[in-house]
N, C-alpha and C positions, 0 to 999 in steps of 0.2 A: 115692551121696553123700548124698541126703536121709535115708536112714535112720540116718545117723550123727548128725544133729541132730534131737532130738526138738522137737515143736511146743511142748511145755510143760515147764519146769524149775523146781522150786521148792528154796529153801533155807530156813533159818531164819527170815528175815525178807523174803524177795523171791519174786515170781513173775516168770517170763520167759514171753513169749508172742510170737507174731508179731504185727506191727503191724495195726492196722485204721484206716480213714480217721478215725474219731472220735477218736484218741489226742490227748491235749492235751498234746502236745509243746511247742507254742509258748509256752503259759502255763507250764510246768514249767522250760524251760531254752533253748529255742531262740533266743530273742530277747536273752538276757543276754550283755554282752560280756565279762563275767568268765569265764563257762564256754566261750565259743569262743576265747578268747585264744590258747591253744596247739593249736588245731585248724586243720584245712585248710579249713574253712569260716568264713564270717563270719556274724554275728548276722542272724537272719531279719528282715527289714524289715516283713514282713506275714504274716499267717496263710495267704495263698494260697502263699508261699514253703514253707512248712511242709506244706501239703496236697501240693504237688508232690513234697517230700522223702518224705514217708510213701507216695506212690504208687510212688515208685522203690523203696523199701525192700519194699512189697508185691510188685512185679514181681521183684525179686531174689529172693525167697523161693519164689515160684512156679517160676521158671527154674531154681532150685538154684545159682544164681550166687553167692550169699551167704545167710546166715541171720541177718538183724537182729532182735534180739529187743528188744521194749518191756520194760523193767523197772518192775513196779509193787511197791508196799508190800503185804505180805501183810495188814496191819492195816487197810488202808484203800482199796486197789487203785488208789490215785493214782499216775500215772507219775512216776517219779524218775529216769529215764534210759534209755539204751539201751545194748546190748552187741551188737557185730556180728561174727559169725564168717564169714570169708572164706578157704574151702579152696582149696589149690592142690596138685595132685598128691598128697603124702604128709604135708602140714602144713597147719595152719590160723592164719592171721593174724587177731588179734582187735584191735578197735577198741572205745573204750567213752566214754561221756559220763554226767555225772552232774550233776542239778541242785544249784545252789550250797547249798541248804538242807539238802542231804544229805551234804556233805563231812565228812570227819573222823570218820565214824561206823562206818568199815570195811566199808561196802557194797560196794565195787568188790572188794576182795580176796576177799569172800564170793562174789560173783558169777563172777569169773574162776576161782576154785577150782571152782566147780560147772560151769562151761562146760567148763574143760579136762577134768574127770572125764568129762563127756558125750562130748566128742570123742575122748578117748582110749579109751573103751570101745569103739569100733569097730574093725574089723580093718584099716584101711587107713591110718589116721592115727597117725604116731608122734611129731608135734612139734607144740607149740602156742606161738606167738610173739607177741609184741607189740613196738610200738617207742614209745619215750617220747622226748621232748624235753628234753635236760638243763637247759634254762632253766627249763623248768615245774618242775622239781624244785628248782633252786638258788633260783628266785623265792621258795618258801616257807621257805627257811632264812634265819635271820636274819643278817645281816652282822656281822662282829666289828669 
């Protein structure tokens, strides 16, 4: 599985890489209630919670259980979000989060496309999937 997910991926505007303990995830988005509103996690109350989260991401990467990528901007190397590839048998499920300051710029479609291409370039994966909450989409659509 590990060979299917490269350690680094680049797009026009993003760099994907494995997490490191120094990642500024807390400052970028982890404490933001708007970012976590439709996630399975609550906003981090302290940087220690974020450090524990990053440690679990690093452990998942090393055990090949999942491949959480930190997304940084190519222009400035600042953390803008994360994208997680969770392989199972012949498919990979992805999850993602993006700092609110970067919403509406098309970064996640760019990132998901690059991860799907990387995942499907291997011999054993044939499906990339993600789940979204309908409420998250409906929330952004103005009511009539």
